[in-house]
Legacy VTK file of the C-alpha trace (Angstrom):
# vtk DataFile Version 3.0
C-alpha trace
ASCII
DATASET POLYDATA
POINTS 142 float
87.467 79.904 50.438
90.202 80.202 47.773
91.851 83.424 46.830
89.832 83.734 43.358
86.566 82.879 45.096
87.273 85.602 47.665
88.393 88.046 45.002
85.098 87.471 42.989
82.658 86.698 45.823
82.391 90.215 47.074
81.734 92.009 44.141
79.463 89.264 42.791
77.588 89.396 45.930
77.305 92.806 45.918
76.241 93.121 42.197
73.644 90.363 43.515
72.613 92.660 46.242
72.328 95.620 44.179
70.774 93.755 40.987
72.795 95.734 38.357
73.595 92.836 36.203
71.484 90.695 34.193
71.319 87.473 31.930
74.198 85.110 31.604
76.728 87.218 33.908
74.134 87.314 36.597
73.375 83.597 36.616
77.147 82.870 36.519
77.790 85.155 39.776
74.738 83.762 41.209
76.171 80.241 40.965
79.434 81.520 42.233
77.638 82.707 45.390
75.530 79.620 45.707
78.838 77.537 45.864
80.568 79.695 48.201
77.362 79.422 50.686
77.182 75.661 49.955
73.463 76.101 49.457
71.740 72.590 50.654
68.753 71.240 48.769
66.853 71.998 51.901
67.724 75.878 51.483
67.096 75.645 47.350
63.479 77.333 47.624
64.723 79.930 49.719
67.730 80.602 47.171
65.462 80.211 44.324
63.210 83.089 45.848
66.301 85.220 46.717
67.647 85.184 43.156
64.164 85.651 41.651
63.587 88.842 43.674
67.063 90.388 43.074
66.735 89.591 39.160
63.575 92.058 39.084
64.174 95.413 37.983
62.595 98.387 39.646
59.424 99.221 37.498
57.862 102.480 38.452
54.107 102.629 37.973
54.711 105.740 35.999
57.571 106.952 33.946
57.620 110.853 32.646
59.669 112.873 30.600
61.472 115.950 31.880
59.170 117.743 29.708
56.014 116.311 31.862
57.715 117.024 34.838
58.594 120.354 34.102
54.898 120.937 33.416
53.620 119.918 36.932
53.237 122.480 39.299
55.421 122.370 42.367
52.819 120.332 44.559
52.413 117.676 41.666
55.930 117.296 41.324
56.243 116.512 45.307
53.268 114.292 45.015
54.901 112.499 42.224
58.512 112.076 43.680
56.864 110.858 47.297
54.909 108.122 45.100
58.205 107.312 43.228
59.929 106.967 46.557
57.564 104.878 48.112
57.461 102.451 45.379
61.202 102.357 45.508
61.269 102.016 49.338
58.878 98.796 48.847
61.052 97.648 45.852
64.167 97.434 48.201
62.396 96.308 51.104
61.570 93.145 49.049
65.034 92.711 48.283
66.075 93.093 51.938
63.130 90.706 53.151
64.666 88.112 50.708
68.303 88.403 51.855
66.772 88.080 55.481
64.822 84.962 54.613
67.763 83.198 52.651
70.183 84.591 55.602
67.678 83.033 58.497
67.924 79.597 56.553
71.704 79.328 56.828
73.540 77.444 58.992
76.190 79.320 61.537
78.849 78.564 58.842
77.056 79.875 56.235
76.028 82.954 57.787
79.984 83.827 58.669
80.411 83.392 54.966
77.510 85.543 53.898
78.465 88.006 56.543
81.952 87.996 55.208
80.783 88.385 51.553
78.401 91.256 52.350
80.708 93.352 54.796
82.015 96.634 53.318
85.476 97.336 53.651
86.559 99.732 56.259
88.833 102.375 55.485
91.818 102.964 57.980
90.897 105.207 60.454
92.260 108.751 60.326
93.138 110.659 63.389
90.596 113.306 64.548
91.517 116.675 62.870
93.027 119.029 65.471
90.838 121.691 66.651
92.100 124.942 65.322
94.199 126.878 67.717
92.198 129.636 69.486
93.122 133.136 68.515
94.715 135.494 71.381
92.281 137.150 73.300
92.174 141.108 72.328
93.219 142.935 75.503
90.900 145.211 76.596
91.584 148.721 76.720
90.703 151.062 79.814
LINES 1 143
142 0 1 2 3 4 5 6 7 8 9 10 11 12 13 14 15 16 17 18 19 20 21 22 23 24 25 26 27 28 29 30 31 32 33 34 35 36 37 38 39 40 41 42 43 44 45 46 47 48 49 50 51 52 53 54 55 56 57 58 59 60 61 62 63 64 65 66 67 68 69 70 71 72 73 74 75 76 77 78 79 80 81 82 83 84 85 86 87 88 89 90 91 92 93 94 95 96 97 98 99 100 101 102 103 104 105 106 107 108 109 110 111 112 113 114 115 116 117 118 119 120 121 122 123 124 125 126 127 128 129 130 131 132 133 134 135 136 137 138 139 140 141
């Protein structure tokens, strides 16, 4: 993996996994990731499904204004928010399923590359904070 590819691959894969880039930039990112993973002809259909799934934007079944939300009673707001959360969860589950389907089609070398591309940087571990010193016990008076 070249230095520039290593530099670009993680952010581009993260963008693909998050789905926040559209159009040409997204297609270019997909090409970089595809080349880095060395997607074969046999893996092409799964790759296509992966990229198509991540290209779809989240579209809630109901979009309301702040005024509409504020006009709701609390039980209506809660029902609306629960429905919205279920839709978001389903949307993200579809993306995760597409990622897993692609991952399961990769060979061991490709899986290692994918794992490296999607790994999160680990901050240097800091020493655990020391427990505060206990205050001296008060002397009991007799």
